[in-house]
C-alpha positions in Angstrom: 89.4 90.5 72.6 90.9 93.9 72.3 90.1 96.7 74.7 87.9 99.3 73.3 88.3 102.9 74.6 85.4 105.4 74.5 86.0 108.9 75.7 83.2 111.4 76.5 83.5 114.9 77.8 81.3 115.9 80.7 80.0 119.5 80.6 82.3 121.7 82.6 80.9 123.6 85.5 81.0 127.4 85.3 82.4 127.5 88.8 86.1 128.4 88.9 86.7 125.9 91.7 86.2 122.8 89.6 89.1 120.4 90.3 91.5 119.9 87.4 91.4 116.7 85.3 87.8 116.0 86.2 86.2 116.4 82.8 87.1 113.1 81.1 85.6 109.7 81.6 87.0 106.6 80.0 85.3 103.2 79.7 86.8 100.0 78.4 85.1 96.8 77.3 85.4 93.9 79.8 88.0 91.3 78.9 88.4 87.8 80.4 90.9 87.1 83.1 94.2 85.5 82.3 94.6 81.7 82.8 96.6 80.6 85.7 100.1 79.4 85.0 102.8 82.1 84.3 105.3 82.4 87.2 106.2 86.0 86.6 104.3 88.8 88.3 104.6 91.9 86.2 104.2 95.5 87.3 103.5 98.7 85.4 103.8 102.5 86.3 103.3 105.6 86.3 100.8 106.7 83.7 98.4 104.8 81.3 100.4 103.4 78.3 100.6 105.6 75.2 99.3 102.6 73.2 95.7 102.1 74.4 95.6 98.6 73.0 97.9 97.6 75.9 95.1 98.2 78.3 93.8 94.7 77.7 97.2 93.4 78.9 97.0 95.5 82.0 93.6 93.9 82.9 94.8 90.4 82.1 98.4 90.3 83.2 99.6 93.2 85.3 99.8 92.4 89.0 100.8 95.8 90.3 99.8 99.2 88.9 100.6 102.8 89.7 98.9 105.8 88.1 98.9 109.6 88.9 96.2 111.6 90.5 95.0 112.9 87.1 94.7 109.4 85.7 91.7 108.6 87.9 89.3 108.2 84.9 91.6 105.5 83.4 91.8 103.8 86.8 88.0 103.6 87.1 87.8 102.3 83.5 90.3 99.5 84.0 88.7 98.5 87.3 85.3 98.4 85.5 86.9 96.2 82.8 87.9 93.6 85.3 91.3 94.8 86.7 91.1 93.4 90.3 94.4 94.5 91.9 94.7 97.7 93.9 95.7 100.7 91.8 98.3 102.8 93.6 98.4 106.6 93.4 101.7 108.2 92.8 102.9 110.9 95.3 106.3 112.6 94.9 106.9 112.8 98.6 110.2 114.6 99.0 110.4 116.9 96.0 108.1 119.2 94.1 108.2 121.8 91.3 106.0 124.5 89.8 105.3 122.5 86.7 104.7 119.1 88.4 102.4 120.1 91.2 99.6 117.9 89.9 101.9 114.9 89.9 103.0 115.0 93.5 101.6 115.9 96.8 100.9 119.5 95.8 97.8 118.7 93.8 94.4 120.3 94.6 92.1 122.9 93.3 93.9 125.8 91.7 93.1 129.2 93.3 93.7 130.8 89.9 92.2 128.8 87.0 94.0 131.1 84.5 97.4 129.8 85.8 96.7 126.1 86.7 100.3 125.0 86.5 101.9 127.2 89.1 99.4 129.0 91.4 98.9 126.1 93.8 102.6 125.6 94.1 103.3 129.3 94.5 100.7 129.5 97.3 102.4 126.6 99.1 105.8 128.2 98.7 104.5 131.5 100.1 102.2 130.2 102.8 104.2 127.3 104.0 107.9 128.0 103.6 108.6 125.6 106.5 107.6 122.7 104.3 110.6 123.2 102.1 114.2 122.2 102.8 116.6 125.1 103.3 120.3 125.5 103.9 121.6 127.2 107.1 121.3 130.6 105.4 117.6 130.2 104.7 118.0 129.5 101.0 115.8 126.9 99.3 117.6 123.7 98.2 116.7 122.8 94.7 118.0 121.7 91.3 115.3 120.5 88.9 113.0 120.1 91.9 112.6 121.8 95.2 113.4 119.5 98.1 110.8 119.2 100.9 111.9 119.0 104.5 111.2 115.5 105.9 111.5 117.0 109.4 108.7 119.6 108.9 105.6 118.6 110.9 103.5 120.7 108.5 104.8 118.9 105.5 104.3 115.5 107.1 100.7 116.3 108.0 100.0 117.7 104.5 101.4 114.7 102.7 99.6 112.3 105.0 96.3 114.2 104.4 96.7 114.0 100.7 97.4 110.3 100.9 94.4 109.7 103.1 92.2 111.7 100.7 93.3 109.6 97.8 92.6 106.4 99.7 89.1 107.5 100.4 88.5 108.3 96.7 88.9 104.8 95.3 92.7 104.5 95.1 93.9 101.1 96.3 97.2 102.3 97.8 99.9 105.0 97.9 103.2 104.9 96.1 105.7 107.4 97.5 108.4 108.1 94.8 112.0 109.0 95.3 112.5 108.4 99.0 116.3 108.9 99.2 118.0 106.3 101.3 121.0 108.7 101.8 121.3 112.5 101.7 123.7 112.4 98.7 121.4 114.4 96.5 120.1 116.9 99.0 123.7 117.8 100.1 124.8 117.9 96.5 122.0 120.4 95.6 122.6 122.4 98.8 126.1 123.0 97.5 124.7 124.7 94.4 123.8 127.6 96.6 126.3 130.4 97.3 127.0 131.4 100.9 125.9 135.0 101.5 128.6 137.6 101.7 130.2 137.6 105.2 128.8 134.2 106.0 130.5 132.4 108.9 128.6 129.1 109.0 130.5 127.4 106.2 129.3 126.1 102.8 125.6 125.6 102.4 124.3 122.3 103.7 120.7 120.9 104.4 119.5 122.4 107.6 117.2 120.8 110.2 115.0 123.7 111.2 113.5 121.8 114.1 116.8 121.3 115.9 118.7 124.3 114.3 121.5 122.0 113.2 122.9 120.7 110.0 121.4 117.5 108.7 123.7 114.5 108.8 123.1 111.4 106.7 121.8 109.6 109.8 119.5 112.4 111.0 118.1 112.9 107.5 117.3 109.2 107.4 115.6 109.5 110.8 113.3 112.2 109.6 112.5 110.4 106.4 111.6 107.4 108.5 109.3 109.6 110.6 107.7 111.1 107.5 106.8 107.6 106.2 105.6 106.6 109.6 103.2 109.6 109.6 101.8 108.6 106.2 101.3 105.0 107.5 99.6 106.1 110.7 97.3 108.7 109.3 96.5 107.2 105.9 97.5 103.6 105.5 96.5 102.2 108.9 93.0 103.8 109.1 92.1 102.7 105.6 93.8 99.3 105.7 95.4 100.1 102.4 99.1 99.6 101.5 101.9 102.2 101.4 104.8 101.6 99.1 107.9 103.6 98.2 110.6 103.9 95.6 113.8 103.7 97.7 116.4 105.6 95.7 119.9 106.8 95.5 121.9 104.1 97.3 125.6 105.0 97.4 128.8 103.8 99.0 129.6 107.4 100.1 127.0 107.3 102.9 125.4 104.6 105.0 122.1 103.3 103.5 119.2 104.3 105.7 116.4 102.2 104.2 116.1 100.0 107.2 114.5 103.0 109.0 111.9 103.3 106.3 110.9 99.7 105.8 108.9 99.1 109.0 106.2 101.6 107.9 106.0 100.3 104.3 104.1 97.4 102.9 106.4 97.2 99.9 109.1 99.0 98.0 110.7 99.4 94.6 114.3 98.9 93.4 114.3 100.9 90.2 117.7 99.7 89.0 117.7 96.0 89.7 120.5 93.8 88.2 121.2 96.6 85.8 122.5 100.1 85.4 120.5 103.1 84.1 122.4 102.9 80.7 121.5 100.7 77.8 123.4 97.5 77.1 125.5 97.9 80.3 125.6 95.4 83.2 126.4 95.9 86.9 129.7 94.7 88.2 129.7 91.4 90.1 129.9 93.3 93.4 127.1 95.6 92.4 125.0 92.6 91.4 125.6 90.8 94.6 124.5 94.0 96.6 121.3 94.2 94.5 120.5 90.6 95.1 121.1 91.0 98.9 118.8 93.9 98.9 116.1 91.9 97.1 116.5 89.1 99.7 115.2 91.4 102.5 111.6 91.8 101.5 110.7 88.1 101.7 112.3 87.7 105.1 110.2 90.6 106.4 107.0 89.5 104.9 107.0 92.5 102.6 106.4 93.1 98.9 108.7 94.5 96.3 109.0 95.4 92.6 112.3 94.9 90.9 112.8 97.0 87.8 115.5 96.0 85.3 116.7 98.9 83.2 117.6 98.6 79.5 116.5 99.2 75.9 113.4 97.4 74.5 115.4 95.3 72.1 118.4 94.7 74.4 117.4 91.1 74.9 120.6 90.1 76.6 120.0 92.8 79.3 116.3 91.9 79.6 117.0 88.2 80.0 119.8 88.9 82.6 117.6 91.1 84.7 114.6 88.7 84.4 116.7 85.7 85.3 118.1 87.5 88.3 114.5 88.2 89.4 113.7 84.5 89.2 116.6 83.8 91.6 114.8 85.8 94.3 111.2 85.5 93.1 108.4 84.8 95.6 104.6 85.4 95.7 105.2 89.1 96.7 108.0 89.9 94.3 107.1 91.7 91.1 109.2 92.4 88.0 109.3 95.0 85.2 111.8 95.6 82.5 111.8 99.1 81.1 113.8 102.3 80.6 113.2 105.4 82.6 112.5 107.5 79.5 110.0 105.1 78.2 107.8 104.2 81.2 104.6 104.8 79.2 105.5 101.8 77.0 104.4 98.3 78.2 107.0 95.9 76.8 106.2 92.3 76.8 108.4 89.3 76.4 107.7 85.5 76.0 109.6 84.8 79.2 106.8 86.3 81.2 104.3 83.7 80.0 106.5 80.7 81.0 105.3 78.4 83.8 108.3 77.5 85.9 106.1 76.3 88.7 106.9 76.8 92.3 110.5 77.3 93.4 112.0 74.3 95.2 114.2 76.4 97.4 116.6 79.4 97.4 119.3 80.1 94.9 122.7 78.4 95.3 126.1 79.0 93.7 127.8 76.7 91.3 131.5 76.0 90.9 131.9 78.4 88.0 130.5 81.3 89.9 127.0 81.1 88.4 123.9 81.0 90.6 121.1 78.5 90.1 117.6 78.1 91.4 115.4 75.1 90.8 111.7 75.2 90.1 109.1 72.5 89.8 109.1 72.7 86.0 112.6 73.9 85.3 115.5 76.0 86.5 117.3 79.3 86.0 121.1 80.0 86.0 122.8 83.4 86.0 126.5 84.1 85.7 127.0 87.7 87.1 130.5 87.9 85.6 129.9 86.7 82.0 126.2 87.7 82.1 125.2 84.3 80.6 121.7 83.2 81.4 120.0 79.8 81.1 116.2 79.4 81.4 114.7 76.0 81.2 111.0 75.0 81.4 109.8 71.4 81.0 113.2 70.4 79.5 113.1 73.2 76.9 115.6 76.1 77.0 113.9 79.4 76.4 
């Protein structure tokens, strides 16, 4: 049965303090639950799909879901229609901008209803400059977004308060986006600044205001870890709801700091799993091995993860390669999505997702030709990271 959407407008209050995005309510018809069987757990994020007919698939088959703060009506509607997993709320935890304030931690009632897209951000920038990351000359660090200072006690408290508020308003968890696992991008963006005339402190670099010293990759990671711990302690632990994060920007230039973040997280995302961020391209064998090793960590720690393969909708070779790689590490807490960053509001579905491989018989193992295989109760999967060949077999039939 298709999902029917009905939208009604609620009369707006004449008060100028009405919170944004509170005027729309959406309801969907209830649909039956999906039958047990498919092995794959599929995730979807960060806004409701552009095609509303896909809402029935969300209710039936999506195991992990993230929406923005202003998508609350759709969250309520999907839950009413039978969606029974927690719906996570998105928070952009380390960056912000004037035109994205309602999509990150800087959401709230706008002091100036005539200028809803910038006034709340502008107030934060003026009233709480210590929340923002600066260089040693006091200049803000930004490119497309302003960086927030993970070492700022005020920012930590504010972020945790926003998360706690969301978790007491019906959201099932918090998803912290773009938690950089190195300071590659902050230091790159700091270099966009120009040192003041007569400056003697060198080229602009991210500055730790609390210690009055330049951030290093390691000290930046320490402060991000403390930021996540604050959100966990003040929002996740008191409500018993999960905190997840997108762990981004791994690089060989700096030591990866994600191990400092993971103890305070219930789960995390690898947004470029077994893939690059370009269509039709594959990672090198060394890159693929690194990605697989990262994916091995969550199950050993009793944590959850979502692995996101990147590629075009009709690039079936890329899709099958990322999906088969997922099956090599799949467990009850590991979720998969194949998508492209510019098309996240499209929910692509492939017949592989409906296959019942059964339970895995053990971990993956390597074959003589360099391929990796994993056996399942009803079949097996093989992946060659060099040739990108994939074999998927269920009940004796090759998919």
